[in-house]
N, C-alpha and C positions, 0 to 999 in steps of 0.2 A: 816559877814554882806554883803548883796547884795545892792550895791549902785545904784541909778537911776540917770542918768544925768538930770540936771535941764533943759537942752535944747538939748535933744538927737538929733543927726543928724543935728546939726546946719549948717553943710556944705552940706546937701543933703535934698531932699524932704522927708517928713514924709510918710512912707509907710502905706497902708491900713491894716486893721486887718484880721486875719484868713487866709484862703487859698488864698485870693486875694493878699497877700503880695508876694507870690511866682509866680504870674502870671501877669507880667507887660504887657502893650500894646506893640505889636511887634514894633511899631514905635519908642519906646524909647530905645530899646536895642542896636541898632548899635551905637557905639561910641568907644572911646579908651578903650582898655582892662585895667582893674584895676580901672576904674572910678565907682563912686557910682551911683546907680539908685535911691534907697531910703533906709531909715532906720527907726527903731522904738525902743524906750527904752524897756529894760527888767527889771522887778522888782523881778524876781525869776529865777528858772531854765528855760533854760539852761545856765543862767549866772553863773559866778563864784564868790565865796565869796571874799570879800575884793576889789572888782572891780566895776567900772562903766561899765555896760553891755548894749550892743546895738546889736540888730539883724540887719543885713545888707543884701542888695541885690546889687550885683556888676556885672561888665561885665568881661567876659573872651572870649576865642575863641576856638571853637571845632576843631577836626581833619580836617574837611572839610573847615576850614577857616571862618566859620560863627560866628558872634557875638552871645553869649549866656548869659543869666542871671544865676548867681550863688548865692546861699544864704550862710549865715554863721553868726557867732557871734564874736563880738569884745569885749574883756574884758581888760580894762585899769586900772591899780592900782589906788586906791584912794590916793591922796597926791600930793606932788610936784615932778615933773619928774626930773631926773638928767640932767646935761648939755648934749645936743644932743638928748634929748627925751628918753622915755622908751625903753629899749632894747626889742626886739620882739622875741617871739616864735610863729611860724606859725604851728599850730598843724593839723596833718592829721589823721583822725580817722580810726580805724580798721573796719572790715566788719560789716555793719548793714544790708545790702541788696541792691537791685537795684530798689525796688519800691519807689515811691515818699514818701510814709508814713514812710520810713526808714531814712529820713533826720534827723540828730542829732539835728538840730536847732528846731525841733518840740518837743523835749523832755522836756515838762513842768511838767510832773508827771508820775506816774507809769503806766498810760494807754498807753504810748508810747511803741511800741512793742520791742524796743531794750534798754529799760530803764536799765535793770541790767548791761549792758555793759557800756553805756555812763555815767550813774551816777557814776559808779566805776571810770571811767577815769577822770571825773570832780573833784573827790577828790584829785587826784594827780595834775591836772592842777591848782587847787586853791593854791597848794603849790608853783607853779611857780609864781603865782601872788604875794604871800607873799614874795617871793624872789626878787621881784621888776621887774618882766617881764610883759609886755603886752602880753596876750595870744589871738591868733586869731584862730578860728575854722571854717574852710571851710566845707561845706557839699559835695563838689565836684560837677562837672558838672552833670546835669541830675538827681540829687537827690533832690526832692521837687520841682524842676523847670522843664520846658519843655525839652523834648528830653530824649534819653536813657543815662543811666549812664555808662560811660566807665570803668567798673570795671577792675582793674589791667592793665589799659592802661596808661603807664607812662607819655606820653606827656601831656595829658589832666589833669592828677593828678597834675603834676608839675605846670601847668598854673594856676589851681585853687588855689594852695598853695601860689604861688607868687603874684597873682593878689589881694588877700585879704590884703596883706601887703600894696600895693599901696592904696587900698580903705580905709583901716584903717587910714592912714595918712591924707587922704582927710577928713575923718570924724572928726579926732581929731589930730591937729598938734603936740600934746604932744607925739604922737607915733613916735619913732625914725626911722631912715633910715637903721639901722643895724639890721640884723635878722638871726635867725637860723631856719631851717625847722626841725620838729620833728614829729614822728608818730609811730603808733603801728600796726603791722600785715599788712593789706592792706595799712595802713598809713606809716608803715616802708618802704614798697615798694615805696610809694609816696615820702617819705622823701629822699630816695636814688636818685630817678629820679629828684627831686628838686635840690639836690646837683649838679647834672650833667647839668641841663638845666636852672634853674631859673635865674641865674645871667644874662645870655644872653637875657632871655625873659623880665626881669624887671630890666634893668640896672640902673634905678633911685634909687634903693635900693641896699644895700651892703650885700650880703650873706656871712656869716662867716663859715658856715658848716652845718651839718645835723646829727640828731640822729635817727637811725633806730632801733626800738625795734621789735624783731621777724619778720623781713621783709619777705614778700612772695617772693619766688624765685624758679626757676627750675620747674615752673608749667607745661611747655611743657614736660619735662622729666617725671614728675609725672603722666602725662596722656599717657605715652607710656611705658608699662611694658617691652618691648623688648630693650629699648634704653640703659639702664645702671642699675647698682645695685640700684640706687635711685628709679627706677621704682617699686621695691618691696614694697616701702613705700606708694604706690598709694593713692587712693582717701580718705580714712578715715582720713588721716593726710595731705591731699593736700590743705586744705582750708586755709583761711587767716583771720580769726577773730573769736572770741568767744571760747567756750570750744571745746575740741576734740569730734569727732563723731564716733570714733571707734579705734580699735587697730592699732598702727602705722605699724604693719607688715601685716595687713589684706589686701592682694592685691585685693580682690573682695569686699571690704567693700563699703557700700553706701556713697555718698557724697552729702550733701545738698548744697555744694558750687558749684557743677557742673552747675546748671542753671544760677548762677551769672557769672561764668567764661564764659559760652557760650554767655550770654547777652552782657557782656563786649567785648568779641572778635568780636561779630557781629557789633560793632560800628567802628571797625578798618579794616574790610574787609568782603568779601562775603564768609561765611563758609557753606551756604546752609543747615541749620539745618534739614529740612525735609528729606534730603538725608542721614544724618549720624546718626540720632537718631532712636531708636526703637519706635514703636507706644506708648508703655507705657511711655517712657521718653518724647516724643513729647506732649502727653496729659497733662503732668505735667508742661511743660514750662510756661504756663500762671501764675503759682504761683509766678514766679519771679517778676511779676508786681503787686502783692498784698501782699505778705508775706515778713517778715524780717527773718534774719538768724535763730533766735530761733524758729520761727514758721516753717520754712523749715525743721529744724531738726525733728520736730514732725510730719511732713507731710510724704507722701509716698516717698519724696526724701530722707528721713532719713532711708528708708527701701529698696530702689531700688539698688540692687547690680550693680557694675560697668559693669559686664558682660551682664546686661540687660538694660544698658543705651545707648550704641552705637550699631547700626545695624551691623550684621555680615558682615565682609568684607568692612566696611565703610572706605573711604579714609579720614583720619584725618590730612592729610598733610597741608591743608590750616589752620586748627585750630592750629596745632603744630607750623606753621610758625609765626602766630600772637603771640602766647604765648612766643615763643623763642625771638621774636623781642622786647618783653616787659620785658624780664628778666633783672634784675639789675646787673647780674654778670659780664657783660662786659662793664659797664659804665666807663666813664673817668671823674674824678673830678678835679676841680681847687681849691676846698676847702676841708677840712678834713671831714671824715665820722666816726661817732661813732656807732658801732653795738653792740646790747645786745641781748642775747638769753638765755631763760630758758632751762635747760637740761631735765626737766620733761614735756616739751611742747609736747602735742599730736595733736596739730593743725598745727603749722608750724614745720616740722621736724628739730630738731637740726642738723642732718646731711646735710640738704639742706643749712642751714645758714653757717655751717662750710665750705661747698663747695663754696658757694658764696664768703665768705671772703677770702678763699684761692686763688680763681681765681683773685680777685681784688688785693690782696697783691702781687701775683706773677707777675701781670701786672704793679706793681709799684705804685698802687693807695694809697693815704694817709688814710688808714683804721685802726682804733683802735677797737679791739674786746674784749668783756667782756662776760663771761658766768656765769650762776647762777645755781648751783646744786639744785635739788629738787624744782625748781621754775617752775610753769606751765605757760600756755599762758597768761591768764589775770593777774595773780599775778606779772608778770614781770614788769608791768607798775609801780607799787609801789616799787618793789624790786630794780629796776634799778635807781630810782629817784636820790639818793644821788650821785651816780657815774655820771649820766647824768648831774646833776646840776654842779658838779665840772668841768666836761669837757666843758660845755657851758660857765660857768663863765670864764674859761681860754680863750675861744675864744673872749670874750668881755673884757678881761684883767680886770676883776672885783676882 
């Protein structure tokens, strides 16, 4: 059952319908991060079964220190909350794209371009609701709302994941102050960064840990075939969401994730795309502003070999620097991290996750690692649920 609140957004303004929901007047955006701009009730998808569902627009802060509007969905279990309020899962989604049309809160039916992925994810998220958790789903900064999406930029991901927790409690006081970050693929990357940074960013809430499913890592290495043996796994498996796009060992495979990675990196520094791309790749970059990941796979990005993506002799050092700076492998955590990886994953290389976990554990970080034989990228979400639930329940002492 999808429940609709009798008075949705009682603690915020009621947002307008349609595209206007994502486009607030510039004058109302500057304010405390995590505060609500407006909200509107949801009677169906992308709400979750067994919950009171509300679409929200809330405030965060970008890398340049500017206040930005971020959209998302708040799903609160129907019924009486436990003492202290509903425990919280702040969910970070996997790759949908960098175009505004790829924001998961737009997924009301099969016409949404990333519906196969987000609808599959929501089946497992509804199980979290059934287990007594409020589930919050950020769209991230710049997806659906103004500005560029910082794809795989850890700081802005973590801020969006943390700020929706504050916003949800303003919307509904039954939402508790204790929470866990969780996510898949790009969202696994976001969950790891949240584990490292969210407590300091949003100290009014208590972060208990994070769950990272097939987290993106070593993207800088994957874009440099000379750097290490990981480089041989290059672009066909270097992406961070959805199904695989090629053989994990195909060093010159196409990568529909490349325009997303470049778009995200450009939000964190000047990488001068015209100077590093071939004309063919440069001509395809506008697709990142219109297509989602499944459409990029079917476009020429799904056929353009890596050798024809970057100009001969291009200096990729600035790109590599940004990607390395956003790698989760050297993060420091004050709360535990649970990492899960399917061994049949052809999207996020298991060897990359193995290396990430090894680096973190060697540095003394509190990381638990679970692998799943014969489980691919998207199937991991459901396959890991029982283990993730047990781990999260332990964090909440449930």
